[in-house]
C-alpha positions in Angstrom: -88.1 -99.1 263.9 -87.0 -102.9 264.1 -84.5 -103.7 266.8 -80.8 -103.9 265.5 -79.7 -107.2 266.8 -76.3 -106.5 265.8 -76.3 -104.2 268.8 -77.4 -107.6 271.2 -76.1 -107.7 274.8 -76.5 -110.4 277.6 -76.3 -108.6 281.2 -76.8 -109.3 284.7 -78.5 -107.5 287.3 -76.1 -107.5 290.6 -77.6 -107.1 294.5 -74.9 -105.1 296.5 -76.8 -106.0 299.7 -76.1 -109.7 298.6 -72.4 -110.0 297.9 -72.8 -108.1 294.6 -74.3 -111.5 293.6 -75.8 -111.7 290.1 -79.4 -112.2 290.7 -81.2 -111.7 286.8 -79.6 -112.4 283.4 -81.2 -110.4 280.7 -80.8 -109.6 277.2 -81.4 -106.1 275.2 -80.5 -104.3 272.0 -80.7 -101.0 274.3 -77.8 -99.4 276.2 -77.6 -101.0 279.5 -78.2 -97.4 281.3 -81.5 -97.2 279.5 -82.2 -100.9 280.3 -81.5 -100.4 284.2 -83.8 -97.5 284.2 -86.5 -99.7 282.7 -85.8 -102.1 285.4 -86.2 -99.8 288.2 -89.5 -98.2 286.5 -91.0 -101.8 285.9 -91.1 -102.1 289.9 -93.8 -99.6 289.8 -96.1 -101.6 287.3 -98.7 -103.5 289.2 -98.7 -106.9 286.9 -95.2 -107.1 286.7 -94.4 -107.4 290.4 -95.1 -111.0 290.1 -91.7 -111.5 288.8 -89.1 -112.1 291.0 -86.6 -109.6 290.1 -89.1 -107.0 290.8 -90.1 -108.4 294.0 -86.6 -108.6 295.4 -85.6 -105.1 293.8 -89.0 -103.4 295.6 -88.2 -105.4 298.9 -84.3 -104.5 299.1 -84.5 -100.9 297.4 -83.4 -100.1 293.7 -80.4 -98.3 295.0 -78.8 -101.8 296.1 -78.9 -102.9 292.0 -76.4 -102.4 289.3 -76.2 -103.9 285.9 -73.3 -105.1 284.2 -72.1 -106.4 280.8 -71.7 -110.4 280.3 -70.9 -110.2 276.5 -72.0 -108.8 273.4 -73.9 -110.9 271.1 -74.2 -109.5 267.5 -77.0 -111.9 266.1 -80.2 -111.7 263.7 -83.1 -112.4 265.4 -84.8 -112.0 269.0 -84.8 -115.8 269.1 -81.2 -116.3 268.4 -80.7 -113.6 271.2 -83.0 -115.5 273.5 -81.2 -119.1 273.0 -78.0 -117.3 274.0 -79.2 -115.6 277.0 -81.0 -119.3 277.9 -77.8 -120.9 277.8 -76.0 -118.3 280.2 -78.8 -118.5 282.7 -78.5 -122.4 282.7 -74.5 -122.2 282.7 -74.8 -119.9 285.8 -77.8 -121.8 287.4 -79.9 -118.8 287.5 -83.1 -120.3 287.3 -82.4 -122.4 290.8 -80.2 -119.3 292.3 -81.7 -116.2 291.0 -84.9 -114.3 289.9 -84.9 -115.6 286.2 -87.9 -117.7 286.4 -88.2 -119.4 283.1 -85.6 -120.5 280.5 -85.1 -118.1 277.9 -84.9 -119.6 274.5 -87.7 -122.0 274.9 -91.0 -121.2 273.4 -93.9 -119.9 275.5 -95.5 -123.4 275.2 -92.5 -125.1 276.4 -92.4 -122.8 279.4 -96.2 -122.9 280.0 -95.9 -127.1 280.0 -92.9 -127.0 282.1 -94.8 -124.9 285.0 -97.9 -127.0 284.9 -95.8 -130.2 285.4 -93.7 -128.5 288.2 -96.7 -127.1 289.8 -99.3 -129.8 289.0 -100.6 -130.4 292.3 -100.9 -126.8 293.4 -102.7 -126.3 290.1 -105.2 -129.1 291.1 -105.8 -127.8 294.5 -106.5 -124.3 293.1 -109.0 -125.7 290.7 -110.6 -127.9 293.1 -111.1 -124.9 295.5 -112.5 -122.6 292.6 -115.0 -125.2 291.6 -116.3 -125.9 295.2 -116.6 -122.3 295.8 -118.5 -121.5 292.1 -120.0 -124.8 291.9 -123.4 -123.8 291.2 -122.7 -121.2 288.7 -120.2 -123.6 286.7 -123.2 -126.2 286.7 -125.7 -123.6 285.7 -123.3 -122.7 283.0 -122.9 -126.1 281.8 -126.5 -126.8 281.4 -127.1 -123.4 279.8 -124.3 -124.5 277.3 -125.8 -128.1 276.6 -129.3 -126.4 276.2 -128.0 -124.1 273.5 -125.6 -126.1 271.9 -127.7 -129.5 271.6 -127.0 -130.1 267.8 -123.7 -129.2 267.7 -122.7 -131.3 270.8 -124.8 -134.4 269.0 -123.1 -133.8 265.7 -119.6 -133.9 267.7 -120.3 -136.9 269.5 -121.5 -138.8 266.4 -118.2 -137.8 264.7 -116.1 -138.8 267.4 -117.7 -142.1 267.7 -117.2 -142.8 263.9 -113.7 -141.7 264.1 -112.9 -143.7 267.0 -115.1 -146.8 266.6 -112.0 -149.1 267.2 -110.7 -147.2 270.4 -114.2 -147.5 271.8 -114.8 -150.9 271.4 -111.3 -152.0 272.6 -112.3 -149.8 275.9 -115.9 -151.6 276.0 -114.3 -154.8 275.8 -111.5 -154.0 278.7 -114.5 -152.9 280.7 -116.4 -155.9 280.4 -113.4 -157.9 281.2 -112.5 -156.0 284.3 -116.2 -156.5 285.2 -116.1 -160.5 284.7 -112.8 -160.5 286.6 -113.8 -158.3 289.3 -117.1 -160.5 289.6 -116.6 -164.2 287.9 -120.4 -165.5 289.7 -122.0 -163.6 287.1 -120.4 -164.5 284.3 
């Protein structure tokens, strides 16, 4: 059965151990009691424990959390509901001061892009560590792939050369120019 977005609600989950502070903003079409029940069950699901709200609930104890209606928001789609939820998250500063780890209303690609930009150095360090730990395996895989796909790679390179002829000439010209400037005796 398709969700009835005319029943949409924006809610917050509060932590009574922290002066009843709102810690999470959510949106649902379900009854709030059912929604809170699902949140308390989610702390038992391993892959969801990466989410800040579930870490906090597990750490403090689910009995210290309650759900509260912020507003009813009848709408036509999940996207409209997420945009409103995102507006409220930003308005209340819940990305910086709560457990909402991403802006609702954003497309998944936008969220991933923002995360990668914010954690660029950390991601590079992780990739470098992974490469160093698995260098032999990676190099062996690359060699095997290149050997198995020689024709495909040659065709791709030729197509690239044809489509980017001017760009390649420009890069080569720039390279030679820098080389002459760096070493004027050989010119």
